[in-house]
matplotlib code that plots the C-alpha trace (Angstrom):
import matplotlib.pyplot as plt

x = [-47.6, -50.0, -49.0, -49.8, -51.1, -48.4, -49.2, -49.4, -49.5, -46.5, -44.1, -45.6, -45.7, -42.1, -41.2, -43.2, -42.1, -38.3, -39.4, -40.8, -37.8, -35.3, -37.8, -37.7, -34.2, -33.0, -35.5, -33.7, -30.3, -31.9, -34.0, -34.1, -29.9, -29.4, -31.2, -29.1, -25.9, -26.4, -27.2, -23.9, -21.9, -23.0, -22.4, -18.2, -18.3, -18.7, -16.7, -13.8, -14.2, -14.1, -10.7, -9.3, -9.9, -8.2, -5.1, -5.2, -5.3, -2.6, -0.5, -0.8, -0.3, 3.0, 4.0, 3.5, 4.9, 8.2, 7.7, 8.0, 11.1, 13.2, 11.8, 13.0, 16.3, 17.3, 16.4, 19.3, 21.4, 20.9, 21.5, 24.5, 26.4, 25.3, 27.6, 30.3, 30.7, 30.2, 33.3, 36.6, 39.2]
y = [-54.1, -51.3, -50.0, -45.8, -43.7, -41.3, -37.8, -37.3, -33.6, -32.6, -33.3, -31.7, -28.6, -28.7, -29.0, -25.8, -23.7, -24.7, -24.1, -21.0, -19.9, -20.6, -18.6, -15.7, -15.7, -15.9, -13.1, -11.1, -11.6, -10.8, -8.4, -6.6, -5.9, -3.8, -0.3, -0.2, -1.4, 1.9, 3.5, 2.3, 3.3, 7.0, 7.2, 5.7, 8.0, 10.5, 9.6, 9.0, 12.4, 13.7, 12.3, 13.1, 16.8, 15.7, 14.6, 18.0, 20.4, 18.7, 18.2, 22.2, 22.9, 20.7, 22.7, 25.8, 24.9, 23.9, 27.4, 29.4, 27.0, 27.8, 31.3, 31.7, 29.4, 32.1, 35.3, 33.8, 33.3, 36.8, 37.8, 35.6, 37.1, 40.7, 40.0, 38.2, 41.1, 43.7, 41.9, 43.1, 40.8]
z = [-16.8, -17.5, -21.3, -21.3, -24.7, -25.6, -25.9, -29.9, -29.1, -27.4, -30.1, -33.1, -30.9, -30.1, -33.2, -34.5, -31.8, -32.6, -36.8, -36.0, -33.5, -36.6, -39.4, -37.1, -36.0, -40.0, -40.7, -38.3, -39.7, -43.5, -42.7, -39.5, -39.1, -42.5, -40.6, -37.1, -39.5, -41.8, -38.4, -36.8, -40.1, -40.2, -36.4, -36.8, -39.9, -37.6, -34.9, -37.6, -38.6, -35.2, -34.6, -37.6, -37.0, -33.5, -35.0, -37.1, -34.5, -32.3, -35.3, -36.5, -32.7, -32.5, -35.9, -33.6, -31.3, -33.0, -35.2, -32.0, -30.3, -33.6, -33.2, -29.5, -30.8, -33.9, -31.4, -28.5, -31.2, -32.7, -29.3, -28.5, -31.3, -30.6, -27.3, -29.0, -31.3, -28.0, -26.3, -26.5, -28.5]

ax = plt.figure().add_subplot(projection="3d")
ax.plot(x, y, z, "-o")
ax.set_aspect("equal")
plt.show()
């Protein structure tokens, strides 16, 4: 049986590639993601403010509707009382 000499360049190249890959991934994790987080935070803050304004507008609309219903109810009660006063007993 013939013995083939192993390739001594393949293993170090694989190890170097994996090492460089880990270093690049670590660098991106530590230094590369700070800027997008700040942008995302600003975006979320803007969305939160928009939701808050929308909720405030909806609450104000509900309050106005409630006031209007109460005024209509008072008007109906006054009208009914006036009609009751005019009817002979």
